[in-house]
Each structure stands twice: as structure tokens, then as C-alpha cells.
C-alpha positions as CSV (number, residue, x, y, z in Angstrom):
1,Q,16.6,11.2,19.1
2,V,17.1,11.1,22.9
3,Q,18.4,14.2,24.7
4,L,19.3,14.7,28.3
5,V,19.3,18.2,29.7
6,E,20.8,18.9,33.2
7,S,20.2,21.9,35.4
8,G,20.8,22.9,39.0
9,G,24.5,23.1,39.3
10,G,26.3,26.1,40.8
11,L,28.6,27.4,43.5
12,V,27.9,26.5,47.1
13,Q,29.8,26.6,50.4
14,A,30.9,23.4,52.1
15,G,28.0,21.9,54.1
16,G,25.5,23.4,51.7
17,S,23.0,21.7,49.4
18,L,22.2,21.6,45.7
19,R,19.6,19.7,43.7
20,L,20.4,18.6,40.2
21,S,17.7,17.8,37.6
22,C,17.9,16.0,34.3
23,I,15.0,15.9,31.9
24,A,15.0,13.3,29.1
25,S,13.2,13.8,25.8
26,G,12.6,11.5,22.9
27,T,11.8,7.8,22.9
28,I,12.4,6.6,26.4
29,F,11.6,3.0,27.0
30,S,9.7,2.0,30.1
31,I,12.7,-0.2,31.2
32,N,15.7,2.1,31.7
33,T,18.3,3.2,34.2
34,M,19.1,6.8,34.9
35,G,22.0,8.0,36.8
36,W,24.5,10.7,37.6
37,Y,28.3,10.6,37.0
38,R,30.9,13.2,37.8
39,Q,34.3,14.1,36.6
40,A,36.7,16.3,38.5
41,P,39.7,17.9,36.8
42,E,42.4,15.4,35.8
43,K,40.3,12.5,37.2
44,Q,38.2,9.8,35.5
45,R,34.5,10.0,35.3
46,E,32.9,8.1,38.1
47,L,29.4,6.9,39.0
48,V,27.7,8.9,41.7
49,A,24.3,7.3,41.8
50,R,21.8,5.5,39.6
51,I,18.2,4.4,39.7
52,T,16.3,1.9,37.7
53,S,12.8,2.4,36.3
54,G,11.7,0.1,39.1
55,G,13.2,2.4,41.7
56,S,16.3,0.4,42.7
57,T,19.2,2.6,43.6
58,N,22.9,2.3,44.2
59,Y,25.4,4.9,45.3
60,A,29.1,5.5,45.3
61,D,30.5,5.0,48.8
62,S,31.7,8.6,48.9
63,V,28.2,10.0,48.7
64,K,26.2,7.5,50.7
65,G,24.1,9.2,53.4
66,R,24.6,12.6,51.8
67,F,23.1,12.3,48.3
68,T,19.7,11.0,47.2
69,I,18.7,10.0,43.7
70,S,15.1,10.0,42.7
71,R,13.0,10.0,39.6
72,D,9.6,11.0,38.2
73,N,8.8,8.6,35.4
74,A,5.9,10.6,34.2
75,K,8.1,13.6,33.7
76,K,11.1,11.6,32.4
77,T,13.2,13.4,35.0
78,V,15.9,12.2,37.4
79,Y,17.0,14.2,40.4
80,L,20.1,14.3,42.6
81,Q,19.7,15.9,46.0
82,M,23.1,16.7,47.4
83,N,23.5,17.6,51.0
84,S,26.5,18.2,53.3
85,L,28.5,19.0,50.2
86,K,32.3,18.8,50.5
87,P,35.0,20.5,48.4
88,E,35.9,17.1,47.0
89,D,32.4,16.9,45.4
90,T,33.5,19.6,43.0
91,A,33.1,18.3,39.5
92,V,31.1,18.4,36.3
93,Y,28.1,16.2,36.9
94,Y,26.6,14.3,33.9
95,C,23.3,12.7,33.5
96,N,23.3,9.2,32.1
97,L,20.5,7.1,30.6
98,L,20.6,3.4,29.7
99,N,17.6,3.0,27.5
100,G,15.5,-0.1,26.9
101,P,16.5,-3.7,26.8
102,T,19.6,-3.0,24.7
103,R,20.7,-0.4,27.3
104,R,21.7,2.1,24.7
105,E,23.6,4.8,26.5
106,Y,23.1,8.5,26.4
107,W,24.8,11.4,28.1
108,G,23.8,15.0,29.0
109,Q,26.1,17.9,28.4
110,G,27.1,18.2,32.1
111,T,26.6,20.8,34.8
112,Q,29.3,22.3,37.0
113,V,29.1,21.9,40.8
114,T,31.7,23.8,42.8
115,V,32.0,23.5,46.5
116,S,34.1,26.1,48.3
117,S,35.8,25.5,51.6
């Protein structure tokens, strides 16, 4: 059974930084994509950033230049470094895994990020 556990959320002032972590456990195939999504109140969940097992990344336009996604395959961990945070970045951030050639999808429980103005 695959589980994803996020950590690192919290309250920060605008312009500040946070680093989110997500640790995967269970059977994780060598070919996978890990990513971060977010959902603000009364809005749809949206992709923030994702990274393949080979290191290819893509970002939402709204976070380019401010957020950096990275991963440690040996630790089965993905990170999201968030700099220059804005109030509009306030949301619950979810870790996502597309596992193996079938891209079976898993989600973490979410971690709250609140940016005050």
C-alpha cells in the first residue's frame, strides 16, 4: 500500500518562504512522477509543480521563478521550496504520485499553507 505524508506547511508573512516535504512509502516504481497540487477555498485543485523520476519538471505559470520542486529518489521524497510567497498562494497543498508504467495515482492528506498580507 502506497502512502504519501506531507509536512512543512504553516503560517508565513507575504514575501516569506516555506519548504514542503512529502515522503512516499510502500512499493514505489522507479518510473514515476511526483508533484504538488493545491486547492484554495471554493476553487478547484490545481497543479503547482511536478517532477519525473528522471528529473524533468514543469510548473504552473503563477509559481514560476518563485517555487522549486526537487526530489531525492533514494529517500522517496519530493520537496517544494516556496519563496516570495503571496497571499494568493494560500491553500491546502497536496502531494501526488503517479506510480509506475500504469501511472496509478495516489494523494497525500494535504498540508495547509497560509500567507498573510
